[in-house]
DRENKEBA-767059 format. One record per atom (N, C-alpha, C, O): x, y, z; residue in three letters. Coordinates in steps of 0.02 Angstrom, whole numbers, plus 32768, in hexadecimal, padded with zeros to 4 digits. Last residue first. Layout:
BEGIN
XYZala
...
//
This chain:
BEGIN
4CC51244C512ile
4CA4127FC4F6ile
4CCD1298C4BAile
4CBA12C9C49Aile
4D1411E6C548gln
4CD011D1C538gln
4CA6120CC51Dgln
4C6A1204C513gln
4DBF11CAC520ser
4D8A11F8C534ser
4D4611DEC51Eser
4D3F11C3C4E7ser
4E2A1180C4F6tyr
4DF8115EC51Dtyr
4DC0118BC536tyr
4D951175C55Ctyr
4E7D11D7C4B1ala
4E62119DC48Cala
4E2A117BC4B2ala
4DFF115BC493ala
4E49127DC4E3thr
4E771244C4E4thr
4E56120AC4BFthr
4E1B120DC4AFthr
4E12130BC481pro
4E0712D1C4ADpro
4E4012A0C4ABpro
4E631299C479pro
4E4C13B4C494val
4E40137AC469val
4E3A133CC496val
4E58133AC4CBval
4E18145FC4ACval
4E32141FC4C4val
4E2313E9C491val
4DF513EEC468val
4E28150DC4BEphe
4E1B14D5C492phe
4E3C1496C4ADphe
4E761497C4C3phe
4DD21591C517gly
4E0C1567C509gly
4DF7152DC4DDgly
4DBC151EC4D6gly
4DA51632C55Basn
4D9815F5C536asn
4DD915CEC52Dasn
4E1015E7C53Aasn
4D4716B2C5AEthr
4D85168DC5A5thr
4D75164CC580thr
4D3D1633C586thr
4CFE174FC5BFile
4CFA170EC59Dile
4D4016F1C599ile
4D701712C584ile
4CA617BBC62Dlys
4CE517A0C615lys
4CDA175CC5F5lys
4CB21734C60Elys
4C2517E8C640ser
4C5B1816C64Fser
4C9F17FDC637ser
4CCD1825C62Dser
4B8417E2C600val
4BC517C0C602val
4BFC17F3C60Dval
4C021824C5E8val
4B191837C5FBthr
4B1317FBC625thr
4B5517D5C62Bthr
4B5B17ACC658thr
4B0818AAC5ADgly
4B3218ADC5E8gly
4B2F1870C615gly
4B401874C650gly
4A661888C572lys
4AA118B3C56Elys
4AC718AFC5B1lys
4AA918B2C5E6lys
49EF1845C573tyr
4A2C181EC579tyr
4A6C1847C573tyr
4AA3182BC570tyr
498A18A3C563arg
49881878C59Darg
49CA1854C5A9arg
49DC1846C5E2arg
499B18DDC4E6ala
49B21902C521ala
49B618D6C55Fala
49E018E0C58Aala
49D6187FC45Eleu
49A11889C490leu
49BE18AAC4CFleu
49F21896C4E9leu
4A3A185FC407gly
4A2518A4C409gly
49EF18B3C43Dgly
49DC18EDC446gly
4A4817D9C409lys
4A7D17FFC429lys
4A6C184AC42Dlys
4A8C186FC452lys
49D517B1C3BEmet
49DA17A5C406met
4A0E17D1C428met
4A0217ECC45Emet
49F217D9C338arg
49B817F3C35Carg
49C117EDC3A8arg
49B6181DC3CDarg
4A63178EC31Cthr
4A6617D7C315thr
4A2C17F7C33Cthr
4A35182BC35Cthr
4A2D170FC32Btrp
4A601726C35Atrp
4A661772C358trp
4A6D1792C38Ctrp
49D9170EC2BDglu
49BB170AC2FFglu
49ED171EC335glu
49DA173CC367glu
4A341714C250pro
4A06174CC25Epro
49E6174AC2A3pro
49D9177EC2C1pro
4ADE16ECC25Fhis
4A9A16D2C263his
4A6A170BC275his
4A76172FC2A5his
4B62170DC262asn
4B3A172BC22Easn
4AF11714C22Easn
4ACA1727C202asn
4B9616C2C2CAarg
4B9B170BC2CEarg
4B6E172DC29Barg
4B561765C2A8arg
4B80163FC297phe
4B5E1657C2D2phe
4B5C16A3C2D4phe
4B2816C1C2DFphe
4BD81638C22Cala
4B901632C21Fala
4B68164BC25Aala
4B33166AC251ala
4C501642C271asp
4C3E1676C242asp
4BF31675C233asp
4BD316A9C22Easp
4C4B15C8C2B6trp
4C481607C2DCtrp
4C351641C2ADtrp
4C0F166DC2C1trp
4C5B156FC24Chis
4C1D156EC272his
4C1415AFC29Bhis
4BDD15C9C2A1his
4CDE158EC226lys
4CA71598C1F7lys
4C64159BC21Blys
4C3A15C4C20Blys
4D231563C297glu
4D2415AAC286glu
4CEC15BBC254glu
4CCF15F1C258glu
4D0B14D8C28Chis
4CF314FDC2C6his
4CF01548C2B7his
4CC0156AC2C9his
4D4E14B8C217ala
4D0514B0C21Aala
4CE814D9C253ala
4CB414F8C24Cala
4DD414D4C23Fpro
4DB514F9C208pro
4D6814F4C209pro
4D451525C1FCpro
4DE31474C2AEmet
4DE014BCC2B9met
4DC314E3C27Emet
4D9B1510C28Amet
4D7313E5C2A3asp
4DB51405C2A0asp
4DAC1450C2A8asp
4D741469C2A9asp
4CF413B8C2C9pro
4D261386C2B3pro
4D6D13A3C2AFpro
4D9D137EC2B6pro
4CBF1402C366ala
4CC51402C31Dala
4CF713CDC308ala
4D1F13B7C331ala
4C62144CC3EFser
4C8B1418C3D0ser
4C8B141FC384ser
4C5F143DC366ser
4C5B14A7C48Cleu
4C47149CC446leu
4C761469C427leu
4CAD145CC441leu
4C2014C4C530met
4C5114A4C504met
4C331499C4BFmet
4BF91484C4B9met
4C151541C5B4tyr
4BF91512C583tyr
4C3014F9C555tyr
4C671514C553tyr
4BF2158DC64Fthr
4C23156FC622thr
4BFF1541C5F2thr
4BD0151DC604thr
4BD51622C6ADleu
4BBD15E6C68Cleu
4BF415CDC65Fleu
4C2015F4C64Aleu
4BE81673C74Easn
4BF91667C708asn
4BD3162BC6EFasn
4BB51605C715asn
4C0316E3C7D7pro
4BD816B7C7B0pro
4BF016B0C768pro
4C0816DFC749pro
4CA2168BC7EEval
4C59168BC7E8val
4C3F16D2C7F2val
4C6116FBC812val
4D2B1668C7F1arg
4D13169FC7C7arg
4CC8169BC7BAarg
4CB116A7C782arg
4D2515B5C80Casn
4D4315F7C813asn
4D221628C7E3asn
4D031614C7B2asn
4C9B1557C851gly
4CD6155FC827gly
4CF315A4C832gly
4CDC15CAC85Dgly
4BF7151BC84Cile
4C351522C874ile
4C701526C845ile
4C7514FFC816ile
4B9B1531C7E7leu
4B851531C82Cleu
4BC0153CC85Bleu
4BBB1562C88Cleu
4B8C1577C748thr
4BBA1562C77Cthr
4B9C1569C7C2thr
4B86159FC7D5thr
4B281530C6CFala
4B2D1569C6FDala
4B571552C738ala
4B48151FC757ala
4B5614E9C634gly
4B4F14E2C67Cgly
4B561524C6A1gly
4B83154BC693gly
4B39148BC5A4tyr
4B3814CFC5C0tyr
4B2D14C7C60Btyr
4B0014A2C620tyr
4B8C141EC52Dphe
4B67142CC56Bphe
4B681476C57Aphe
4B91149BC560phe
4BA3141CC4A1val
4BA813DFC4C9val
4B8213E6C50Aval
4B5C13B9C51Eval
4B6D1461C405pro
4B791467C44Dpro
4B771424C470pro
4B4F13F8C460pro
4B8B1476C372ala
4B881436C395ala
4B97143DC3E0ala
4BC91421C3F7ala
4B8914D5C315leu
4BBD14DCC347leu
4BBE14A0C376leu
4BED1497C39Dleu
4B2914D6C2AFlys
4B54149BC2B7lys
4B9014A8C2E5lys
4BC51488C2DClys
4AC81533C2AEval
4B041542C285val
4B3A150DC28Eval
4B731516C278val
4A6914FDC306asp
4A571508C2BFasp
4A941513C293asp
4A9514FDC25Aasp
4AA81501C383arg
4A9914C1C363arg
4A8E14CAC318arg
4AA814A3C2F0arg
4AAB158BC393met
4AEA1566C390met
4AE01521C372met
4B0A1508C34Cmet
4A2215A4C39Bile
4A4915C0C364ile
4A8A159AC35Cile
4A9F158BC324ile
4A041562C412gln
49E81549C3D4gln
4A0E1564C398gln
4A191540C367gln
4A4815B4C46File
4A5A156DC467ile
4A421553C424ile
4A671531C401ile
4A03162EC461glu
4A491629C44Eglu
4A6015E1C444glu
4A8715D3C417glu
497C161FC492gly
498B1624C44Bgly
49D31619C437gly
49E015FDC402gly
49641614C519lys
492E162EC4EFlys
49421639C4A6lys
491D1658C480lys
49DA15E8C556asp
499F15BDC556asp
496A15D3C524asp
494715A9C507asp
4A2D165AC545phe
4A3D1619C525phe
49FE15EEC51Fphe
49F015D3C4E9phe
49E616B4C593met
49F216C3C54Cmet
4A041684C525met
49ED167AC4EDmet
49EE1678C611glu
49AD167FC5EFglu
49B6168BC5A4glu
4991166FC57Cglu
4A75168DC62Aval
4A5C1648C623val
4A19164AC5FFval
4A0D1620C5D3val
4A6F1718C635lys
4A9616FAC5FFlys
4A8216B1C5F4lys
4A7E169AC5BBlys
4A1F1726C6A7leu
4A06173FC667leu
4A2D1721C62Cleu
4A101713C5F8leu
4A7416F3C708arg
4A3516D0C6F9arg
4A1916E6C6B6arg
49FD16BEC690arg
4AD51757C706ala
4AE71712C6F5ala
4AA916EAC6E2ala
4AAA16C3C6B3ala
4A9017C3C736thr
4AA317C4C6F0thr
4AB9177FC6D9thr
4AB0176EC69Ethr
4A811794C7BBala
4A4717A4C792ala
4A5817A4C748ala
4A331788C720ala
4B011786C7F1glu
4AD8174AC7E6glu
4A9D1758C7B8glu
4A88172CC792glu
4B7A17EDC796asn
4B5117DBC7D1asn
4B2417A1C7BEasn
4B20178DC784asn
4BCB17EFC727his
4BE01818C760his
4BB31810C79Dhis
4BC31829C7D3his
4BFD1751C6E1ser
4BCF1789C6E7ser
4BDF17B0C725ser
4BFE1795C754ser
4C5C16F1C66Aglu
4C54170DC6ACglu
4C221747C6AAglu
4C1D176AC677glu
4C5C1666C60Ctyr
4C4216AAC60Dtyr
4C3716C0C655tyr
4C0D16A3C679tyr
4CCA15FAC5BClys
4CB0160FC5FDlys
4C9B1658C5F8lys
4CC21683C5E4lys
4CD31573C54Earg
4CCC15BBC554arg
4CAD15CBC598arg
4C7B15ADC5ACarg
4D3114FBC4F4trp
4D0A150CC530trp
4D0B1558C538trp
4D3E1578C52Atrp
4D2E14A0C461glu
4D3B14E2C47Eglu
4D1114E9C4BCglu
4CD414E0C4BAglu
4D79140EC41Dphe
4D46142DC448phe
4D5D1472C45Ephe
4D98147CC46Cphe
4D8813A3C390val
4DA313D7C3BBval
4D6B13F7C3E1val
4D3213FBC3C8val
4DAB1300C34Farg
4D7D1335C362arg
4DA21366C38Farg
4DD31356C3B0arg
4DB01268C2EFpro
4DD112A3C30Bpro
4D9F12DAC31Apro
4D6E12E2C2F5pro
4D3911E7C323ala
4D5C120FC2F0ala
4D7F124AC311ala
4D6F125CC34Aala
4CE8118FC366lys
4D2F1194C37Alys
4D5911B9C346lys
4D9411ABC33Elys
4C631192C34Eser
4C8A116FC31Cser
4CD5116FC32Cser
4CFD1154C306ser
4C3811DEC3BClys
4C1C119BC3B1lys
4C461172C380lys
4C4B1135C388lys
4C7E1254C3A6thr
4C8A122CC3E2thr
4C7311E5C3D7thr
4C9711B5C3E7thr
4C481289C333gln
4C8D1271C331gln
4C9F1247C36Egln
4CC9121BC36Agln
4BCC12BAC358ala
4BCF127CC330ala
4C15125FC32Fala
4C1D1222C32Cala
4BCF12F0C404pro
4BD612FBC3BCpro
4BDC12B8C398pro
4BEE1285C3B5pro
4B5312DFC483leu
4B9412CAC468leu
4B9812D6C41Dleu
4B6812C6C3FAleu
4B0D1347C4F3glu
4B03132EC4AFglu
4B47131EC490glu
4B6F134BC485glu
4ACD1342C598met
4B061347C56Bmet
4AF51328C528met
4AD212F6C524met
4A2F138BC5C1arg
4A5C1352C5BEarg
4A93135EC58Barg
4A891381C559arg
49E81402C5B8pro
49EE13E1C5F9pro
4A1E13A6C5FBpro
4A331392C631pro
49E4148AC576met
4A0A144FC561met
4A191427C5A0met
4A51142AC5BAmet
499414E6C5B4gly
499214E2C56Bgly
49B914A9C54Egly
49B11499C513gly
49B914DFC638ser
497814C3C625ser
497414BAC5DAser
4955148AC5C2ser
4A6614B3C64Ephe
4A3214E3C63Ephe
49F114BEC62Ephe
49F21485C619phe
4AB01455C6D6ala
4A9E145EC690ala
4A661491C687ala
4A3C149AC6B3ala
4B1F1491C74Dhis
4ADC1476C742his
4AC81486C6FAhis
4ACF14BFC6E5his
4BCA146BC780met
4B961491C75Dmet
4B54146BC759met
4B51142EC760met
4C66148BC7C7phe
4C2B1460C7C8phe
4BEF1488C7AFphe
4BE214BFC7C7phe
4D101480C7B0gln
4CD614ABC7A4gln
4C9A147CC7A0gln
4C9A144CC77Agln
4DB41475C7F5asn
4D72145AC7E8asn
4D3F1490C7DCasn
4D4114C6C7F9asn
4E5D1449C7E7glu
4E2D1480C7E5glu
4DE91463C7D1glu
4DE5143DC7A0glu
4ED713FAC845ile
4E9C13F0C81Bile
4E70142EC820ile
4E601444C857ile
4F8C13FFC83Farg
4F4C1412C85Barg
4F1513FDC82Aarg
4F2213EEC7F0arg
4FF313A5C811gln
500013DDC83Fgln
4FC113F4C863gln
4FC113FBC8A0gln
4FFB12F1C811tyr
4FE61331C7F4tyr
4FF31367C828tyr
4FFC1359C864tyr
50461291C854ala
502E1283C810ala
501A12C4C7ECala
502612CCC7B1ala
50D212DDC8ADpro
508F12C1C8A6pro
507B12B7C85Dpro
509A12D1C82Fpro
515712DEC8F3thr
514C12D8C8AAthr
510812B9C89Dthr
51041281C884thr
514812E9C97Blys
51741319C959lys
516E1316C90Dlys
517F1347C8EBlys
50F4127EC99Darg
50DD12C3C9A6arg
510712F5C97Farg
50EC1325C965arg
50F611F6C923pro
510B1219C960pro
50F61262C961pro
50E81280C92Dpro
50701190C8E9gln
50A311C2C8D9gln
50B611E9C918gln
508911FCC93Fgln
5008113BC8FEala
5046112BC91Fala
507E115EC912ala
50B51157C92Dala
4F9C1159C8AFtyr
4F9B1172C8F4tyr
4FDC1165C919tyr
4FE71181C94Ftyr
4FC61115C83Aphe
4FB6115CC838phe
4FBA117BC87Ephe
4FD711B0C887phe
4FCD1091C861asp
500A10B4C84Dasp
50001100C84Easp
502D1125C861asp
4F401077C87Carg
4F741070C8AFarg
4FB31098C89Darg
4FCD10BDC8C7arg
4ED01073C82Eala
4EEC10B5C83Cala
4F2810B2C86Bala
4F4110E7C87Fala
4EA80FEFC829ala
4EC0100EC7ECala
4EE41050C7F8ala
4F101064C7D2ala
4E7D0FDFC8AFala
4EB40FB7C895ala
4ED30FD7C857ala
4F100FDBC850ala
4E121038C8B5gln
4E4B1040C8E2gln
4E881019C8CAgln
4EC01031C8D0gln
4DBB1001C854tyr
4DD91043C84Btyr
4E17104BC876tyr
4E4A1063C85Etyr
4D9A0F8AC893ala
4DBB0F88C851ala
4DDC0FCBC843ala
4E140FCDC828ala
4D5A0FB7C907lys
4D990F93C90Clys
4DBF0F90C8C9lys
4DFC0F94C8C8lys
4D0E1041C938asp
4D13101AC8FAasp
4D580FF8C8F9asp
4D8A1018C8EDasp
4D07109AC99Fgly
4CEB1057C9AAgly
4CEF1029C96Egly
4CD70FF0C970gly
4D3A110DC96Cala
4D5D10EEC9A5ala
4D4510A7C9B1ala
4D6A107DC9CAala
4CDB112FC90Dleu
4D1C1116C8F7leu
4D4310F4C92Fleu
4D6710C4C924leu
4C731156C965thr
4C681121C933thr
4CAB1103C91Dthr
4CB210C6C919thr
4CA911BFC9ACasp
4C981182C9D0asp
4C8F1147C99Fasp
4CA2110EC9AFasp
4CB7121BC940gly
4CF01206C968gly
4CE311C5C98Cgly
4D0D1198C98Bgly
4C30122BC911leu
4C64120CC8E7leu
4C9F11F3C90Fleu
4CB811BCC903leu
4BC21266C946lys
4BD71227C965lys
4C131207C941lys
4C2711CFC952lys
4BAE12D5C8F4ile
4BB812DFC93Cile
4BD712A1C95Cile
4C0112A6C988ile
4B961299C877trp
4BD112C2C881trp
4BE112C9C8CCtrp
4C1B12C4C8E0trp
4B1E1259C88Elys
4B571232C874lys
4B981257C880lys
4BCC1239C890lys
4AC912BEC8B0ser
4AE01292C8E6ser
4B1A1267C8CFser
4B441253C8F8ser
4AA412F7C83Aile
4AD5131BC862ile
4AF112EEC89Aile
4B2A12F7C8B0ile
4A9C1288C7AFlys
4A8012A1C7EDlys
4AB712C4C814lys
4AF112B2C810lys
4AE7126EC73Epro
4A9E126FC737pro
4A7B128CC774pro
4A4312A5C76Fpro
4B7612C7C70Ftyr
4B5512A5C746tyr
4B0912A7C73Dtyr
4AED12DEC734tyr
4BFE12C4C6A6ala
4BB612D0C6A8ala
4B9612A6C6DFala
4B9A1268C6DDala
4C991311C6A4ile
4C7312D8C6BFile
4C2912ECC6C4ile
4C18131FC6E2ile
4D281332C655leu
4CE31349C656leu
4CB9130DC66Aleu
4CB512DCC644leu
4DD01357C67Cleu
4D9A1326C67Eleu
4D57134BC67Dleu
4D4E137DC6A0leu
4E721379C63Ctyr
4E2F1390C64Ctyr
4DFF1355C64Dtyr
4E041328C624tyr
4F161393C66Bleu
4EE71361C652leu
4EA21376C66Aleu
4E991384C6A5leu
4FAE13EEC64Eala
4F6913E8C665ala
4F4613ADC645ala
4F551397C60Eala
502E13F5C61Aser
50221415C65Aser
4FDB140CC675ser
4FCD1420C6AEser
507C13CDC5AAhis
5055139DC5D1his
504413B7C617his
504A1393C649his
50B51427C556asp
50DC1414C590asp
50B513E6C5C1asp
50CB13DAC5F9asp
5063144CC4F1gln
509F1428C4DDgln
50C7140EC51Agln
50F413E6C513gln
4FC11468C4C8asp
4FEC145AC502asp
5028142FC4ECasp
502013F6C4D7asp
4F5A148DC476asp
4F9C14AAC469asp
4FCF149BC49Fasp
500214BDC4A4asp
4EEB144BC4A7ala
4EFD1442C460ala
4F43145BC451ala
4F641441C424ala
4EF713F7C543pro
4EF41436C51Dpro
4F0D142DC4D6pro
4F3E140AC4CBpro
4E9F135BC548thr
4EDD1380C552thr
4ED513C2C52Cthr
4EB213C5C4FAthr
4E191303C59Dphe
4E35132EC569phe
4E7A1349C57Cphe
4E8B134DC5B7phe
4D931299C5B1val
4DD712A6C5C6val
4DFB12C9C58Dval
4DFC12B1C554val
4CEE1280C5EEgly
4D1A129AC5BAgly
4D5F12A9C5D6gly
4D6512C3C60Egly
4C86120BC616val
4CC0122AC635val
4CEF123FC5FCval
4D121216C5DFval
4BEE11D0C62Earg
4C1111FBC5FEarg
4C491220C623arg
4C3C124EC64Aarg
4BAF1187C693asp
4BC01165C655asp
4BE41190C621asp
4BF81176C5EDasp
4BA01155C72Bile
4BB61194C70Cile
4BD51180C6C9ile
4C0F116CC6C6ile
4B8510DFC76Egly
4B4E1102C74Dgly
4B601146C730gly
4B33116DC71Fgly
4BF2109EC7A0his
4BC410BBC7CFhis
4B9210EBC7AEhis
4B79111AC7CEhis
4C411078C737arg
4C211043C75Farg
4BEA105FC78Carg
4BBA103DC79Carg
4C7210F5C70Easn
4C4310D1C6E4asn
4C1E109BC70Basn
4BE11092C702asn
4CCA110FC777leu
4C91113BC76Dleu
4C5C1118C742leu
4C20111CC751leu
4D2510A6C75Fala
4D0010A8C79Dala
4CC210D4C796ala
4C8C10C2C7ADala
4D5B10C7C6E0pro
4D341089C6E9pro
4D0A1089C729pro
4CD21070C729pro
4D981147C707gln
4D631143C6D5gln
4D3B1102C6DBgln
4CFD1105C6DAgln
4DFB111FC76Bleu
4DC3114DC778leu
4D8A1145C747leu
4D51113CC75Cleu
4E4F10B5C72Dala
4E3210B2C770ala
4DF410DEC776ala
4DBE10C5C785ala
4E7D10C6C6ABthr
4E771082C6C5thr
4E55107DC709thr
4E3F1046C71Dthr
4E761152C68Dhis
4E601120C65Dhis
4E5110DCC67Dhis
4E1F10BCC66Chis
4EAB1192C6FEval
4E6711A2C6E7val
4E4C116BC6BBval
4E121157C6C2val
4F2C1155C701tyr
4EFD114FC739tyr
4EB5115DC724tyr
4E881137C735tyr
4F5F1182C687thr
4F56113BC692thr
4F25112EC6CBthr
4EFA1102C6C7thr
4F64120CC6A2ser
4F3A11F3C66Cser
4F2C11A8C674ser
4EF41191C669ser
4FC3120EC70Aval
4F7E1225C716val
4F4F120AC6E1val
4F1811F3C6F1val
503411DBC6C2leu
501B11BAC6FFleu
4FD311CDC70Dleu
4FA911A1C71Aleu
5045123AC65Elys
503611F4C64Blys
501911CFC687lys
4FEB11A7C67Flys
506512A7C6AEhis
502912AAC683his
50141263C66Fhis
4FD91253C670his
50DD1281C6E2lys
50A41284C70Flys
50621288C6E8lys
502F126EC6FDlys
5128128BC66Cala
5124124AC68Fala
50E8124AC6BEala
50C41218C6C2ala
511C1312C648ala
510012DFC61Dala
50F8129CC641ala
50C71278C635ala
50F51373C6DEasp
511D1361C6A4asp
50FC1327C67Fasp
50C7130FC692asp
509213A4C73Cala
50D613C0C739ala
50FC13B0C6F8ala
511E13DCC6DEala
4FE913DAC72Cile
501B13A4C72Aile
506013C0C71Cile
506813EEC6F4ile
4F4913F0C765gln
4F881413C757gln
4FC113E2C760gln
4FC813C3C795gln
4EB213BAC727tyr
4EED13A4C74Ctyr
4F2913CFC736tyr
4F3913D2C6FAtyr
4E1313F8C72Darg
4E541402C70Darg
4E8C13ECC73Carg
4E941407C773arg
4D6B13D5C70Aarg
4DA413CAC737arg
4DE513D2C710arg
4DED13B7C6D9arg
4CCA13F5C715trp
4D011404C6E8trp
4D401406C713trp
4D481433C73Ctrp
4C38139EC729glu
4C7613B1C749glu
4CAB13BBC714glu
4CB7138FC6EAglu
4B8A13BAC71Etyr
4BCA13B0C6FDtyr
4C0313C6C72Atyr
4C0013F9C74Btyr
4AE71372C71Ephe
4B1A139AC740phe
4B5D1388C720phe
4B681350C70Aphe
4A4A137EC6C1glu
4A85135DC6DBglu
4AB1138EC701glu
4AA413CAC705glu
499A1389C6D0arg
49DA13ABC6C5arg
4A141387C6E7arg
4A0F1374C721arg
491B1356C6E9gly
49431338C6B4gly
49871358C6A8gly
49AA1344C67Agly
48D3137EC754asp
48CE13A8C719asp
48FC1390C6E1asp
490213B2C6AEasp
48E2130DC7A9gly
48A41333C7A7gly
489C1360C76Bgly
48651367C750gly
494712B2C7C2gly
493212BDC77Dgly
48F212E5C777gly
48CF12DFC745gly
496612ACC847asp
494C1270C828asp
4930127CC7E2asp
49061256C7CBasp
49881330C869asp
49BC12FCC866asp
49A512BEC841asp
49CD129EC820asp
494913A7C87Ahis
493C1383C83Bhis
496D1349C833his
497A1334C7FAhis
497813DAC8EDala
493113CAC8EBala
491E13A2C8ADala
48EC137FC8ACala
49F813FCC8CCthr
49ED13BEC8F0thr
49A413A9C8F0thr
4994136EC8F3thr
49E7147BC896ala
49F81443C869ala
49EA1401C88Bala
49D313D2C86Aala
49D014C3C90Bser
499D14C0C8D8ser
49A81485C8A9ser
49791462C897ser
4A4B14B0C949asn
4A0E1497C96Aasn
49D51491C939asn
49AE1462C93Basn
4A9B14F2C8EBile
4AA414AAC8F6ile
4A67148DC918ile
4A501456C905ile
4A6D1576C8F8gln
4A671553C8B8gln
4A6D1508C8C0gln
4A4814E1C8A1gln
4A90158EC97Dthr
4A4A1593C968thr
4A3F156DC927thr
4A0E1549C920thr
4B1A1583C976leu
4AF41552C99Eleu
4AAB1553C98Bleu
4A8A151EC989leu
4B3815F3C926ala
4B4915AFC90Eala
4B20157BC934ala
4B07154BC915ala
4B0D165AC97Aala
4AED1651C939ala
4AFA160BC91Eala
4ACD15ECC903ala
4B66164AC9E5ala
4B1F1641C9F0ala
4AFA1635C9AEala
4ACD160CC9ABala
4BDE166AC9A3thr
4BD51628C9C0thr
4B8A1619C9CBthr
4B7315E2C9BCthr
4BC716F0C983ala
4BD216BFC94Eala
4BC71679C966ala
4BAA1650C943ala
4BBA1727CA03ala
4B82172AC9D5ala
4B8916F7C99Dala
4B5916D6C98Aala
4C391711CA37ala
4BFF16F2CA57ala
4BC416F1CA28ala
4B9F16C0CA26ala
4C851761C9E0thr
4C901719C9E3thr
4C5516F5CA01thr
4C4016C0C9E8thr
4C5317E1C9FFgly
4C4B17C5C9BCgly
4C54177AC9BAgly
4C2F1758C996gly
4C7B17ECCA85thr
4C3317EFCA74thr
4C2717D0CA2Fthr
4BF717AACA26thr
4D0517E5CA76leu
4CE217B2CA9Dleu
4C9917B0CA8Cleu
4C7B177BCA86leu
4D1C185ACA29phe
4D2F1817CA10phe
4D0817E1CA33phe
4CEE17B3CA13phe
4CEF18BCCA80thr
4CCE18B4CA3Fthr
4CDD186FCA22thr
4CB1184ECA07thr
4D4A18AECAE8arg
4D0318A1CAF5arg
4CDD1895CAB4arg
4CB2186ACAB0arg
4DBE18D3CAA4arg
4DB9188FCABFarg
4D70187DCACBarg
4D5A1846CABCarg
4DA31959CA89gln
4DAE192BCA51gln
4DA518E3CA67gln
4D8918BACA43gln
4D96198DCB0Apro
4D5C198DCADEpro
4D64195DCAA4pro
4D35193BCA8Fpro
4DEC191ACB7Cser
4DEB1955CB51ser
4DAC1953CB27ser
4D8E191ECB1Eser
4DB118DACC17his
4DC418CFCBD2his
4DC11911CBADhis
4D97193CCBBChis
4DE618B3CCBFthr
4DC218DBCC8Ethr
4DDC18CCCC49thr
4E1418B4CC3Fthr
4DCE185BCD58met
4DF0185DCD16met
4DC61885CCE5met
4D8A187ACCE0met
//
């Protein structure tokens, strides 16, 4: 069997990406017991058909999944809906794992949790032709050294209204991706803190689509405040200096973002 040049290129690229992800995971596993204090994050998106199924998935997360995760030492489970979603097509979860082994063993952990299995019964009983959700999209990340643990905004603690922006920065290769993480670690994170963009987390993607990339989340009490904080960032003299450094030129090839709001039971 022979492959076209394009097919061989695709296979080679896929193998390289897989090898890079495994290398990062093996490196992260070495710090599973908190060797460097960096957390792991899962960004999960449920694709949902309609409002009725959205309510079913949300109820499952609230009454079955979130309590089970909390029981097993995973204490921050954020649950969000898109800020502009009118058709109930998605539910987002941001899960903070203190150890990578918590994520690796999650399936077995939930399978052995009788309280979870009982609470999730209706969710799993949905027929194949009308499932609870259509698909789950997952992204698994390792926290940056410059912000090794998630930082909850003040509005979370007081259960006040809040809005979150998630941002994904893609790079054209692994080397430039590492340089962009370095840029955050060496100053960009602190600038964002200084101008009250209130970062929640920064994560380098270990497994997910469109790698290599990083994703981070910002918070604010409302959109006008968030826009004001971004204006302050753009005009910050240290940001002006950093973005002009030759070392960091061309490290980002594409930026995507979105806005989400928390459910009433979100822990973030």
